[in-house]
C-alpha positions as CSV (number, residue, x, y, z in Angstrom):
1,M,-79.3,23.1,125.4
2,D,-76.7,25.4,126.8
3,T,-77.6,24.3,130.2
4,S,-77.3,20.7,129.3
5,L,-73.9,21.3,127.7
6,E,-72.8,23.2,130.8
7,S,-74.0,20.3,132.9
8,I,-72.1,17.8,130.9
9,L,-68.9,19.9,131.0
10,S,-69.2,20.3,134.8
11,N,-68.9,16.5,135.1
12,T,-65.7,16.4,133.1
13,G,-62.2,17.5,134.1
14,F,-62.3,20.4,131.6
15,A,-64.3,22.4,134.2
16,Y,-61.5,22.3,136.6
17,M,-58.6,23.2,134.4
18,T,-56.4,26.2,135.3
19,W,-53.8,28.1,133.4
20,Q,-51.2,27.0,136.0
21,M,-51.8,23.4,134.9
22,A,-51.2,24.4,131.3
23,V,-47.9,26.0,132.3
24,M,-46.9,22.8,134.0
25,W,-47.6,20.9,130.8
26,I,-44.9,22.9,129.2
27,V,-42.5,21.9,132.0
28,V,-43.5,18.2,131.5
29,V,-42.8,18.5,127.8
30,A,-39.4,20.0,128.6
31,L,-38.5,17.1,131.0
32,L,-39.7,14.5,128.5
33,Y,-37.5,16.2,125.8
34,L,-34.5,16.0,128.1
35,G,-35.2,12.4,129.0
36,I,-36.2,11.0,125.6
37,V,-34.3,13.2,123.0
38,K,-31.3,14.2,125.0
39,K,-31.2,11.0,127.1
40,F,-30.5,12.9,130.3
41,E,-31.2,10.5,133.2
42,P,-34.1,9.0,131.2
43,L,-34.8,6.2,133.8
44,L,-35.9,8.9,136.3
45,L,-36.8,11.9,134.3
46,I,-39.4,10.1,132.2
47,P,-41.3,8.6,135.2
48,I,-41.0,12.0,137.0
49,S,-42.4,13.7,133.9
50,L,-45.4,11.3,133.6
51,G,-46.1,11.7,137.3
52,A,-46.0,15.5,136.9
53,L,-48.5,15.3,134.1
54,L,-50.9,13.3,136.3
55,A,-50.4,15.9,139.1
56,N,-51.5,18.7,136.8
57,L,-54.7,17.1,135.5
58,P,-57.9,17.6,137.5
59,I,-57.9,14.0,138.8
60,G,-56.0,14.4,142.0
61,D,-59.0,13.5,144.1
62,I,-59.3,10.2,142.3
63,I,-55.7,8.9,142.1
64,L,-54.4,10.4,145.3
65,A,-57.6,9.9,147.4
66,E,-56.9,8.6,151.0
67,P,-58.9,5.5,152.1
68,D,-61.9,6.3,154.1
69,H,-62.2,3.7,156.8
70,A,-65.6,5.0,158.0
71,T,-67.2,4.2,154.6
72,H,-64.8,1.3,153.8
73,S,-63.8,3.0,150.6
74,A,-60.3,2.3,149.2
75,G,-57.8,5.0,148.4
76,G,-56.5,6.0,145.0
77,L,-53.9,3.9,143.3
78,F,-51.1,6.5,143.8
79,Y,-52.0,7.0,147.4
80,Y,-50.6,3.6,148.0
81,I,-47.7,3.8,145.7
82,S,-46.6,7.1,147.2
83,Q,-46.3,5.5,150.6
84,G,-43.0,4.1,149.4
85,V,-41.6,7.6,149.6
86,K,-43.6,8.8,152.6
87,L,-42.6,5.8,154.6
88,E,-39.0,6.1,153.4
89,I,-38.9,2.8,151.6
90,F,-38.0,3.6,148.0
91,P,-34.7,5.5,148.5
92,P,-33.0,2.9,150.7
93,I,-34.1,0.1,148.2
94,I,-32.5,2.2,145.5
95,F,-29.3,2.3,147.6
96,M,-29.3,-1.4,147.9
97,G,-29.3,-1.6,144.1
98,V,-26.5,1.0,144.0
99,G,-24.5,-1.1,146.4
100,A,-25.1,-4.3,144.4
101,L,-23.8,-2.4,141.3
102,T,-20.8,-0.8,143.0
103,D,-17.2,-2.0,143.2
104,F,-15.4,-0.5,146.2
105,G,-12.1,-2.0,145.0
106,P,-10.6,1.2,143.6
107,L,-11.3,3.0,146.9
108,I,-9.7,0.2,148.9
109,A,-6.8,0.1,146.6
110,N,-6.2,3.8,146.9
111,P,-7.7,5.0,150.2
112,R,-6.4,8.5,149.8
113,T,-9.1,9.1,147.3
114,L,-11.5,9.0,150.1
115,L,-10.4,12.6,150.9
116,L,-11.5,13.7,147.4
117,G,-15.0,12.3,148.0
118,A,-15.1,14.0,151.3
119,A,-14.0,17.3,149.9
120,A,-16.7,17.3,147.3
121,Q,-19.3,17.3,150.1
122,F,-18.3,20.9,150.7
123,G,-20.8,21.7,148.0
124,I,-23.6,20.4,150.3
125,F,-22.6,22.6,153.3
126,A,-21.8,25.6,151.3
127,T,-25.1,25.5,149.6
128,F,-26.9,24.9,152.9
129,L,-25.3,28.1,154.3
130,G,-26.2,30.0,151.1
131,A,-29.8,28.9,151.2
132,V,-30.1,30.0,154.8
133,A,-28.4,33.3,154.1
134,S,-30.8,34.0,151.2
135,G,-33.7,34.3,153.6
136,M,-36.0,32.4,151.2
137,F,-35.8,29.1,153.0
138,S,-36.0,27.7,156.5
139,V,-33.1,25.8,158.0
140,N,-34.8,22.5,157.2
141,E,-35.5,23.5,153.6
142,A,-31.9,24.7,153.2
143,A,-30.6,21.3,154.4
144,A,-32.7,19.5,151.9
145,I,-31.6,21.8,149.1
146,G,-27.9,21.5,150.1
147,I,-28.0,17.7,149.5
148,I,-28.4,18.4,145.8
149,G,-24.7,19.2,145.9
150,G,-24.0,15.6,146.6
151,A,-25.3,14.7,143.1
152,D,-27.3,11.9,144.7
153,G,-31.0,11.8,143.7
154,P,-32.3,9.1,146.2
155,T,-30.5,10.9,149.1
156,S,-32.0,14.2,148.1
157,I,-35.5,12.6,148.0
158,F,-34.9,10.9,151.3
159,V,-33.9,14.1,153.1
160,A,-36.5,16.3,151.4
161,N,-39.3,13.9,152.4
162,K,-38.1,14.3,156.1
163,L,-37.2,18.0,156.2
164,A,-39.1,19.7,153.4
165,P,-41.9,17.6,151.9
166,D,-43.5,20.5,150.2
167,L,-40.3,21.1,148.2
168,L,-39.8,17.4,147.3
169,G,-40.8,17.7,143.7
170,S,-38.6,20.8,143.0
171,I,-35.6,19.3,144.8
172,A,-35.9,16.0,143.0
173,V,-36.1,17.6,139.6
174,A,-33.2,19.8,140.3
175,A,-31.1,16.9,141.6
176,Y,-31.7,14.6,138.7
177,S,-31.6,17.3,136.1
178,Y,-28.1,18.4,137.3
179,M,-26.9,14.9,137.7
180,A,-27.8,14.4,134.0
181,L,-25.9,17.6,133.2
182,V,-22.7,16.5,134.9
183,P,-21.0,16.0,131.5
184,V,-21.9,19.6,130.7
185,I,-21.4,21.3,134.0
186,Q,-18.1,19.7,135.2
187,P,-15.7,20.0,132.2
188,P,-15.4,23.8,132.2
189,I,-14.7,23.9,135.9
190,M,-12.2,21.1,135.7
191,K,-10.3,22.8,132.8
192,L,-10.4,26.2,134.6
193,L,-8.8,24.8,137.7
194,T,-6.1,22.6,136.2
195,T,-3.1,23.1,133.9
196,E,-2.4,21.0,130.8
197,K,0.5,19.4,132.7
198,E,-1.8,18.4,135.6
199,R,-4.4,16.9,133.3
200,K,-1.7,14.7,131.8
201,I,-0.6,13.2,135.1
202,R,-0.6,9.4,134.8
203,M,-1.4,7.5,138.0
204,K,0.1,4.1,138.9
205,S,-2.1,1.1,138.1
206,L,-4.3,0.0,141.0
207,R,-3.5,-3.2,142.8
208,S,-5.9,-6.1,142.7
209,V,-8.3,-6.2,145.7
210,S,-9.3,-9.6,147.2
211,K,-12.8,-10.6,148.0
212,F,-11.9,-10.8,151.7
213,E,-10.8,-7.2,151.6
214,K,-14.0,-6.1,149.9
215,L,-16.2,-7.9,152.4
216,T,-14.2,-6.7,155.4
217,F,-14.3,-3.1,154.1
218,A,-18.2,-3.3,153.6
219,V,-18.8,-4.6,157.1
220,V,-16.3,-2.4,158.9
221,V,-17.3,0.8,157.1
222,M,-21.0,0.1,157.5
223,V,-20.7,-0.5,161.3
224,F,-18.4,2.6,161.7
225,C,-20.7,4.9,159.7
226,L,-23.8,3.7,161.6
227,L,-22.1,4.3,165.0
228,V,-21.0,7.8,163.9
229,V,-24.2,8.9,162.2
230,P,-27.0,6.6,163.2
231,S,-29.6,8.7,161.3
232,A,-27.9,7.6,158.0
233,A,-28.8,4.0,158.8
234,P,-31.5,3.4,156.2
235,L,-29.3,4.5,153.4
236,I,-25.9,3.3,154.6
237,S,-27.1,-0.1,155.7
238,M,-28.9,-0.8,152.5
239,L,-25.9,0.4,150.4
240,F,-23.6,-2.1,152.1
241,I,-26.1,-4.9,152.3
242,G,-26.4,-4.7,148.5
243,N,-22.6,-4.6,148.1
244,I,-22.1,-7.6,150.4
245,I,-24.6,-9.6,148.4
246,R,-22.6,-8.6,145.3
247,E,-19.2,-9.5,146.7
248,C,-19.8,-12.6,148.7
249,G,-20.0,-14.7,145.5
250,V,-22.7,-17.1,146.7
251,T,-25.8,-15.0,146.1
252,E,-25.6,-14.4,142.4
253,R,-29.4,-14.5,141.9
254,L,-30.0,-12.0,144.7
255,A,-27.3,-9.7,143.3
256,K,-28.8,-9.8,139.9
257,A,-32.3,-9.1,141.3
258,A,-31.0,-6.1,143.3
259,Q,-29.1,-4.8,140.2
260,N,-32.0,-5.2,137.8
261,E,-35.6,-6.1,138.6
262,I,-35.8,-4.6,142.1
263,I,-34.1,-1.3,141.4
264,N,-35.9,-0.9,138.1
265,I,-39.4,-1.5,139.6
266,V,-38.7,0.9,142.5
267,T,-37.2,3.5,140.1
268,I,-40.5,3.6,138.2
269,F,-42.6,4.0,141.3
270,L,-40.1,6.5,142.9
271,G,-40.2,8.7,139.7
272,L,-44.0,8.7,139.5
273,T,-44.3,9.6,143.2
274,V,-41.9,12.5,142.9
275,G,-43.7,13.7,139.8
276,L,-47.0,13.7,141.6
277,K,-45.5,16.2,144.0
278,M,-45.0,18.7,141.1
279,S,-48.5,20.1,141.1
280,S,-48.7,23.7,140.0
281,E,-49.4,24.9,143.5
282,N,-46.1,23.4,144.7
283,F,-43.9,24.1,141.7
284,L,-44.7,27.5,140.3
285,D,-43.2,29.8,142.8
286,L,-40.0,31.7,143.6
287,K,-38.7,29.0,145.8
288,T,-38.5,26.6,142.8
289,L,-36.3,29.1,140.9
290,G,-34.2,29.5,144.1
291,I,-33.8,25.8,144.3
292,L,-32.7,25.5,140.7
293,G,-30.2,28.3,141.1
294,L,-28.8,26.9,144.4
295,G,-28.6,23.5,142.8
296,I,-26.2,24.6,140.1
297,V,-24.1,26.5,142.6
298,A,-23.9,23.3,144.7
299,F,-22.6,21.3,141.7
300,V,-20.0,23.9,140.8
301,I,-18.7,24.1,144.4
302,A,-18.6,20.3,144.8
303,T,-16.7,19.9,141.6
304,A,-14.3,22.6,142.4
305,A,-13.7,21.4,146.0
306,G,-12.8,17.9,144.8
307,V,-10.3,19.2,142.2
308,I,-8.7,21.7,144.6
309,M,-8.3,19.0,147.2
310,A,-6.4,16.8,144.8
311,K,-4.1,19.8,143.9
312,L,-3.4,20.4,147.6
313,M,-2.7,16.7,148.2
314,N,-0.1,16.8,145.4
315,L,1.8,19.4,147.3
316,F,2.7,16.8,150.0
317,Q,3.1,13.5,148.2
318,K,5.5,12.0,145.6
319,N,2.9,9.9,143.8
320,K,0.8,12.6,142.2
321,I,-3.0,12.4,141.8
322,N,-4.5,13.6,138.5
323,P,-6.7,16.5,139.8
324,L,-9.4,15.6,137.3
325,I,-10.4,12.7,139.4
326,G,-11.3,15.1,142.2
327,S,-14.4,16.2,140.3
328,A,-15.7,12.6,140.6
329,G,-16.2,13.1,144.4
330,V,-19.8,14.0,143.6
331,S,-21.8,10.8,143.9
332,A,-23.2,10.6,140.4
333,V,-22.0,7.0,139.9
334,P,-20.4,6.2,137.4
335,M,-21.2,9.3,135.3
336,A,-18.8,11.6,137.1
337,A,-16.0,9.1,136.9
338,R,-16.5,8.8,133.2
339,V,-16.3,12.6,132.8
340,S,-13.0,12.6,134.6
341,H,-11.7,9.8,132.3
342,V,-12.9,11.6,129.2
343,Q,-11.3,14.9,130.1
344,G,-8.1,13.1,130.9
345,Q,-8.0,11.5,127.5
346,K,-8.5,14.8,125.8
347,A,-5.2,15.9,127.3
348,D,-3.5,12.5,126.8
349,P,-5.3,9.8,124.8
350,Q,-3.2,7.1,126.5
351,N,-4.2,8.1,130.0
352,F,-6.8,5.9,131.6
353,L,-8.4,7.4,134.7
354,L,-11.7,5.6,134.9
355,M,-10.8,3.1,137.7
356,H,-8.9,5.8,139.6
357,A,-11.9,8.2,139.4
358,M,-14.2,5.4,140.8
359,G,-12.5,5.7,144.2
360,P,-13.7,9.3,144.9
361,N,-16.9,8.6,143.1
362,V,-18.0,5.8,145.5
363,A,-16.6,7.7,148.4
364,G,-19.0,10.5,147.4
365,V,-21.9,8.1,147.7
366,I,-20.9,7.3,151.3
367,G,-20.2,11.0,152.0
368,S,-23.6,12.3,150.8
369,A,-25.4,9.7,152.8
370,L,-23.5,10.6,156.0
371,A,-24.2,14.4,155.3
372,A,-27.9,13.5,155.0
373,G,-27.8,11.6,158.3
374,F,-26.1,14.6,159.9
375,F,-28.8,17.0,158.8
376,I,-31.6,14.7,159.8
377,S,-30.1,14.0,163.3
378,T,-29.6,17.7,164.0
379,L,-32.7,19.1,162.6
380,T,-35.4,16.6,163.6
């Protein structure tokens, strides 16, 4: 009887359970709590959590099995879905959706905010140097970790897949978790680095930007960026393709599809694929803790660099910039811009910074993609 019971159990998944898998279930529950209860980036954290749950059940050989052409057997379902990340398809499609949702008008109306988006990218390079100096990571791994400082989940996934595929799960979780925590992480830094008077600075209303200007900007900036950093082509090209579809005014159906159905479907598959990289073997080690620690450092430096750049710019110009919008240079669109606006209204309820903050915010999207292209071109 015991032998029969043992035989039955050996044919179930229970025989292959490990304590490491059980630990990862706790991580899954924590991520689901953040996504469902706290509503921190739920569109990504929930699919990632569910993918991580599947990765930590003894079914990997079934759902991730590669096709065997010799026996004509098909691969597992998630083997095919995961090709969207492996073949670098999903992140650029997400960028197309972001482009279709983005209005570059505030950046065009106030070009100097481009410098704020550029300054925030200092978080990427400072974290890269810190990761290398720690001795825990290779140069390629450090570059992938540094991109977390751009507050750009798809770009982090894109670079990690190229430079550090074994760390993809940890990097993605850190990137999206800290993106979700932007309203918690940024305000103390913003308040520490600014005075009450600076937070009350009111900026002049932005001028109206024509359709021609927006289309010209999209084409010219896309061509310029691709000539300067060709390795960023998959992200930059799709970003501006999505934006041109939005702004041209004659492809409304395509724009709506890019903004809704396409980006939503890809988001589900991207999240599940990333979660499947979070097996206990890949996640439960010192490197994961190092990535989480460096990720928060990246966000702090990026936020501080944007605010400090705004303060420096104010030394040389008559029309002052409210330094709070400098923190929006990280590319968590539009969350970072909203944080700048909210903090400004706490100092002056009649101060409206949202559209001003969108300038550095969308500049940060371009900046993080260019930084990603730079790392890929120099390290591959």
